TORTORLUM-877478 format. One record per residue: x negated, y negated, z of N, C-alpha, C, O in turn. Coordinates in steps of 0.2 Angstrom, whole numbers, plus 5000, padded with zeros to 4 digits. Atoms other than C-alpha are relative to their C-alpha. Example, Ala and Ser with C-alpha at 12.3 -4.5 7.8 and 13.67 -1.06 7.14 Angstrom:
! residues 2
499650065000493850225039499649945000499149955003/500450064999493250055036500449955003500149895004/
This chain:
! residues 237
499849945004514050074862500650045004500950085000/499549984997515250124875500749984998501250014997/499450035002516550004869500150004992500750004990/500050015008516150004850499850064997499750064990/500249945003515650184847499449994995499450024989/500650015004513950134840500049944995499549934992/500050055005514549994829499749935003499749935009/500350064997513749824831500649955003501149945000/499550044996514749714844500049934998500549905000/499950075002514349554836500649984996500850014991/499350025003515949464831500650035003501150015001/499549964998516949584840500349965006500049925009/499650034994518249534854500150055005500350105004/499949964994518349594872500549965005500549905004/499650034995519549554886499650005007499450055009/500350014994518849484902500449965005500649915003/499650044996519949434916500649984998500949934999/499450025003521449434906500049964994500549944991/500150055005520649324893499650034994499250084996/500449965005519949374876499449954998499449894998/500650035002518149324871499750034994499850094993/500349975006517149344855499350015002499049965005/500749984998515449424857499549964995499649974989/500550035004514049314850499350025001498950004997/500749974998512549414857500050055005500450065009/500049954995511949554867499349995003498849965000/500650004996510549574880499650074999499950124998/500449935000509149704881500250045005500550015010/499849954994509549854892499549985006498949975006/500450014994509049824910500050065005499650065010/500049944995509549994918500549995006500949945006/499650004994510250014935499649985006498949985006/500350024994509849944952500450015006501049995007/499649994994510450014969500750034998501150015002/499349975001511850104960500449964995500949984993/499650055004512449954950499750004993499150004992/500250005007512349954931499949934998500449904997/500150075002511549794926500249984993500249934991/499850015007512049824908500849994999501049974994/499350025000513949804913500149935002500649925006/499950084998513749614914500249964994499949974988/499850045006514649494903499849935002500049905007/500150074999514049314901500549964996500649964990/499550045003515449184898499849935001499449925005/500250074999515348994896500149985007500650005011/499950024993515148904913500749975001501049995007/499450034999516748804911500550065001501050055006/499449955000517848964908499850045007500350065010/500149964994516949054923500249965006500449995011/499850044994517248904935500750005001501050015006/499350005001519048904929500350075003500850075007/499749934999519249094931499950015008500350045011/500149994993518549094949500249945004500049935010/499850064996519348924954499549965004499549955010/500650044997517748834957499949944997500149934991/500250075002517248654955499349994999499149944996/500750005001515448684955499750074999500050124999/500449945001514148814951499950045007499750015012/500149964994514048954964499250025001499050025006/500749985000512249004959499749984993500049994988/500450015007510848954946499450045001499150045006/500749955000509449084942499649964996499749944990/500550035004507949004936499450054999499150085003/500549965003506649104926499449964999499449904996/500650035001504849054926499450054998499550114999/500549955002503249124919499650035006499650005011/500449964995502149254928499549965004499349975010/500650044997500749124931500249945004499849905007/499750054997501848994938500050005008500150065010/500050004992501748944957500849995002501149945001/499350004998503448984964500249955005500749925005/499850044995503348874979500049924997500449884998/500150075003502748714968500649994996500949944996/499550005004504148754956500749995004501149955002/499450024996505448754970500049935003500549905004/500050084997504848584977500249964994500549914996/499850045005505048514960500750004998501049954997/499349995001506748584958500449965005500949935004/499650034994507248524975500049924999500549895000/500150075001506548344971500549984994500949934995/499550025006507548344954500750005002501149965000/499349994998509148404962500249955005500849925005/499850054995509148284977500049934996500549894998/499950065003508848144965500649994996500949934996/499450005003510348194955500650005004501149975002/499449994996511448234969500149955005500649935008/500150054995510848104981500050025007499849995012/500149964994510848234995499850064999499850094993/500249935001510248404998500550045002500650075008/499449964999511848494997499950074996500450104994/500149945003511048654990499450045004499150015008/500549964997509848794995499650034994499950064990/500549975005508348854985499750065004499350055009/500349944997507749034988499650034995499850054989/500549975005506249104979500050075001500350105006/500149935000505949284975499650025005499850075008/500449984994504649294988500450005006500350055011/499650014995505849235001500550065001500650095006/499549945000507149364996499650065002499950105005/500449944998505849504997499850005007499850065010/500150004993505349445014500650025004500550065009/499549994996507049445020500250085000500450115004/499949935001507349615012499550055004499750105007/500549964996505749685020500250005007500150055011/499850014993506349615037500650055002500650095006/499549954999507949715035499850075000500050115004/500249935000507149875030499650015006499650075008/500449994994505949855045500550015006500350065010/499549984994507449845057500350064999500450105004/499749935002508249995048499550055002499750105005/500549954998506650095050500050015007500050065009/500050004993506550045068500650045003500650075008/499449974997508350095071500050084999500250125003/500049935001508150265062499450035004499550095006/500549974996506550295071500250015008500050065011/499849994993507350265088500650055001500650095005/499549945000508850385084499650064999499950115002/500449945001507550505078499750035007499750085009/500349994994506650485095500550035005500350085009/499549974995508250515105500250074998500450115003/499849935002508650665095499550055002499750105004/500649954998506950745098500150015008500050065010/500049994993507150705117500650055002500550095006/499549964999508850775117499950084999500150125003/500249935001508250935108499650035004499650095006/500649974995506750955119500450025007500350085009/499649994994507950945134500450074999500550115004/499649945001509051075126499650065000499850115003/500549945001507651195122499750025008499750085009/500249994994507051175140500550035004500350085008/499449974996508751215148500150074997500150125001/499949935002508951365136499450055003499650105005/500649964998507251435140500050015008499950075010/500049994992507451415159500650045002500550085006/499449954999509151505158499850074998499950125001/500349935002508251645148499650035005499750095006/500549974995506951665161500450025006500350085008/499649984994508251675175500450074998500450115003/499649945002509251805165499650064999499850124999/500549945002507751905160499550015005498950045004/500549994995506851915177499850075000499250095001/500149935000507052105177499550024995499050064996/500449995006506352115160499349985000498850014998/500750024999504852015164499750045005499150055004/500349964995504552115179499850074997499350104999/500149945003504652275169499450004995498950044995/500550015005503452205156499349995004498850025002/500650004996502252165170499850065003499250075004/500249934996502352335178499750044995499350084996/500349965005501952415161499449984997499150014993/500750025001500352315160500049944996499449924993/500050065004500852155151499749955004499849945010/500350064996499752005157500449945000500949944997/499650074999500251835162500049964992500549934990/500050045006499651765145500550034995500750004990/499549975005500651895135500749985002501149964997/499350024998502251855145500149924998500649904995/500050075001501851665143500149994992500549964990/500050015007501551685124500650024997500950004992/499449975002503151785122500549945001500949934996/499550065000504251635129499849944996500249914994/500250065004503251505120500250014993500449974989/499849985007503551605104500749994999501049974994/499250015001505451605107500149925000500649904996/499950075001505351415110499849974994500249934991/500250025007504451385094500550024995500749984991/499549985004505651495085500649965000500949944995/499450034999507151405092499949934997500349914993/500150065002506451235088499850004992500149954989/500150005008505851285070500650014997500749984991/499349995003507551355066500449945000500749924995/499650065000508351195072499749954996500149924992/500350055005507151085063500150024993500349974989/499949985007507351185047500749994998500949974992/499350015002509251175048500149924999500549914995/499950075000509150985051499749984993500049934990/500350025007507950965035500550024995500649984990/499649975005509151075025500749955000500949944994/499450045000510650965030499849934997500249904993/500250065003509650805026499950004993500149964989/500150005007509050865009500750014996500849994991/499449995004510850925005500449935001500849924996/499650064999511550755011499749954994500149924991/500350045005510250664999500250034993500349994989/499749975006510850784985500749984999500949964993/499350035001512650734988500149934998500549924994/500050075001512250554988499849994993500149944989/500250015007511350574972500550024995500649994990/499549975005512750674964500649955000500949934995/499550055000514050544970499949934997500349904994/500250075003513050384965499450024996498950014999/500649985003511950444951499549944999498949954998/500450065001511250264949499649985006499149955005/500350014994510650264967499450045001499450105001/500749965000508750314968500050035007500050005012/500149964993508550454981499450044998499350074993/500649975000506850524984499950035006500050005012/500149974994506350654996499250015001498950044997/500849994999504550635003499950065004499950075010/500149934997504050805006499450005006499450045010/500550014995502550745016500349995007500150025012/499650014994503750675029500450065002500650075008/499549954999504850825028499550055004499750085009/500449964997503350935033499849985007499750025012/500150034993502850815047500650015005500550035010/499449994995504650815054500050075003500150085009/499949934998504651005054499450025006499650065010/500549984996502951015063500149965007500049995012/499950044994503450875076500650045004500650055010/499549964997505050985079499750065004499950075009/500349944997504051135082499549985006499550025011/500450024994502851035093500449985006500249995012/499650014994504250975104500350065003500350075009/499849934997504951155106499450035004499550065009/500649964996503151215111499949965007499950005012/500150034994503051075124500650015005500550025011/499449994995504851105131499950075002500250085008/500049944997504451285133499450025004499350085007/500649994995502851265143500250025007500050075010/499849994993503651255160500450075001500250115005/499749934999504851405158499550054998499650115002/500549955002503451505150499550015006499450075008/500450004994502351465165500350045006500150085009/499649984995503751505177500050084999500050125004/500049935002503951675168499450045001499450105004/500649974999502151715168499850005008499450045010/500250004993502051675186500450055005500350055011/499649964996503351795192499650065003499350104999/500349944997502851935204500350064997501050064998/499649945003503252105196500450045005501050055003/499649964996503852185211500649965002501249995003/499450054999504952035216500550004994501149994995/499650015006505552025198500550064999501050064998/499649945000506052205198500650015006501150045004/499550004994506952195215500649954998501249975000/499450055002507952035208500550044995501150024996/499649975005508552145194500550065004500950095001/
């Protein structure tokens, strides 16, 4: 429809690689896969394709089989037939299950790598919050002493600093999530055919983990602030 504006393409001619071909048939729509439009595919005679790519033999042969067929048995039969014809095993047979297994291994490695980067990011973020809260306690020693002198208990002071740590980590986690969602949107806009999906369960889990890291990182500074002696803290100010 893109080339012939709704007219039947049968019998029409198109140019492929500088050569003109006559259309003798069309395929059913297949849609897109990983950003590639499978419908933008042209099938030409084997001889012309080999000449176009300067090949003396076939690069790849795809074999379709029924759903109830055994892929491994079919692969063994094809192997025996090709060895009998070629006289040697100068080819490689890869079944769909093997391809999926390799793809699964690659995805597992990528998942592990992303998880490792995430763990490092959480560690760095936790250290950053610990440092910020420690500096905050040092700079607000007089304020802590004044709060204690006015009747604030240790638990209240501790809750105050823990709350600040949670707010810091929550804001940081929310900013990271917004950047991630924005990046996914930009990728989807740049490559419409590439499937992008936001798993909101994992988004919520990531935010909770970020808040948890902030809470843990704020425990030591909060305990230190809660343990300050009011008189000593006021003198330090």
